[in-house]
C-alpha positions in Angstrom: 100.7 -44.6 -13.9 102.6 -41.4 -13.6 106.3 -41.4 -12.6 108.2 -38.2 -11.8 111.9 -38.5 -12.7 114.4 -36.3 -10.8 117.8 -35.8 -12.1 120.3 -38.2 -10.9 123.4 -36.8 -12.7 123.5 -39.5 -15.4 124.3 -38.3 -18.9 121.3 -40.2 -20.3 118.9 -37.9 -18.7 120.1 -35.0 -20.7 119.2 -36.9 -23.9 115.8 -36.6 -25.2 116.2 -40.2 -26.7 116.4 -41.6 -23.2 112.8 -40.3 -22.4 111.6 -41.4 -25.8 112.9 -44.9 -25.2 111.2 -45.0 -21.9 107.8 -44.0 -23.3 108.2 -46.3 -26.3 109.0 -49.3 -24.0 106.3 -48.5 -21.4 103.5 -46.7 -23.4 101.0 -47.1 -20.6 103.3 -45.1 -18.2 103.5 -41.3 -18.1 107.2 -40.3 -17.4 107.7 -36.7 -16.4 111.1 -35.3 -16.0 111.4 -32.7 -13.2 114.7 -30.8 -13.0 114.1 -28.5 -10.1 112.5 -28.9 -6.7 109.8 -26.6 -7.7 109.0 -28.7 -10.7 109.1 -31.8 -8.5 106.7 -30.4 -6.0 104.2 -29.5 -8.7 104.4 -32.6 -10.6 104.5 -35.1 -7.7 101.0 -34.0 -6.6 99.2 -36.6 -8.7 102.2 -38.9 -9.3 102.2 -42.6 -8.4 105.9 -42.9 -8.3 109.0 -40.8 -7.9 112.5 -41.8 -9.1 115.6 -40.0 -7.7 116.5 -38.2 -4.5 113.5 -36.7 -2.8 113.3 -33.9 -0.1 110.7 -33.5 2.6 109.1 -30.6 0.8 108.6 -32.6 -2.4 107.4 -35.8 -0.4 104.8 -33.7 1.5 103.4 -32.3 -1.8 102.6 -35.8 -3.0 98.9 -36.7 -2.7 98.8 -40.2 -4.0 102.5 -41.4 -4.2 102.8 -45.2 -3.7 106.4 -45.9 -4.6 109.7 -44.1 -4.3 112.8 -45.5 -6.0 116.3 -44.3 -5.3 118.7 -45.3 -8.1 121.6 -45.7 -5.8 122.6 -48.2 -3.1 122.7 -46.1 -0.1 119.7 -44.5 1.3 121.2 -42.6 4.1 120.9 -39.4 2.1 117.2 -39.4 2.2 116.2 -37.1 4.9 112.4 -37.4 4.9 111.2 -38.5 8.4 107.7 -38.5 7.0 108.5 -41.4 4.8 109.0 -43.8 7.7 105.2 -43.4 8.9 103.8 -43.5 5.3 102.6 -46.3 3.2 105.0 -45.4 0.4 107.2 -48.3 -0.7 110.8 -47.4 -0.8 113.2 -49.2 -3.1 116.8 -48.9 -4.2 119.2 -50.7 -6.6 121.1 -53.5 -5.1 123.6 -55.5 -7.0 124.5 -53.6 -10.2 127.2 -51.6 -8.4 129.0 -54.6 -7.0 130.9 -55.8 -10.0 132.2 -52.3 -11.1 133.2 -51.6 -7.5 135.1 -54.8 -7.3 136.8 -54.1 -10.5 137.7 -50.6 -9.3 139.1 -51.9 -6.0 141.3 -54.5 -7.8 142.4 -52.0 -10.4 143.3 -49.4 -7.8 145.3 -52.1 -5.8 147.3 -53.1 -9.0 147.7 -49.4 -10.0 149.0 -48.3 -6.6 151.2 -51.3 -5.9 152.8 -51.0 -9.5 153.0 -47.2 -9.5 151.0 -47.1 -12.8 150.5 -43.3 -12.6 154.2 -42.8 -12.2 155.0 -45.2 -15.1 152.5 -43.3 -17.3 154.1 -40.0 -16.5 157.6 -41.4 -16.9 156.6 -42.9 -20.3 155.3 -39.4 -21.5 158.7 -37.8 -20.6 160.7 -40.8 -22.0 162.1 -41.9 -18.7 162.9 -45.7 -18.9 163.9 -46.8 -15.3 162.0 -50.0 -14.3 163.8 -50.1 -11.0 161.9 -47.0 -9.8 158.6 -49.1 -9.7 
């Protein structure tokens, strides 16, 4: 199985150890990073799977693609009308983002209602007036 990996903006992709770990964990799978659209169009021709955002040009270059995985929750950014009529399976990640988003929402509510940004700034300038918050 050959999987083309498009960049998703995560720092791990810039680390060769990331790919080494993938290859060691799944020795029967060929993982091929493709940073540019031109590389993706070339490498997807004989790929079984594609990981990342895909464009119509890249999708149409695929000759035997069976699986497209988007490593994000929302799929509205994929503008590939040809995908709908194809037999390619489309998957995304559901679930792993829920706890961090909940933590972020609660953290922001506490931060905003207690003026934590202003408190931090006042602490740096040695202003001690709890009545301001």
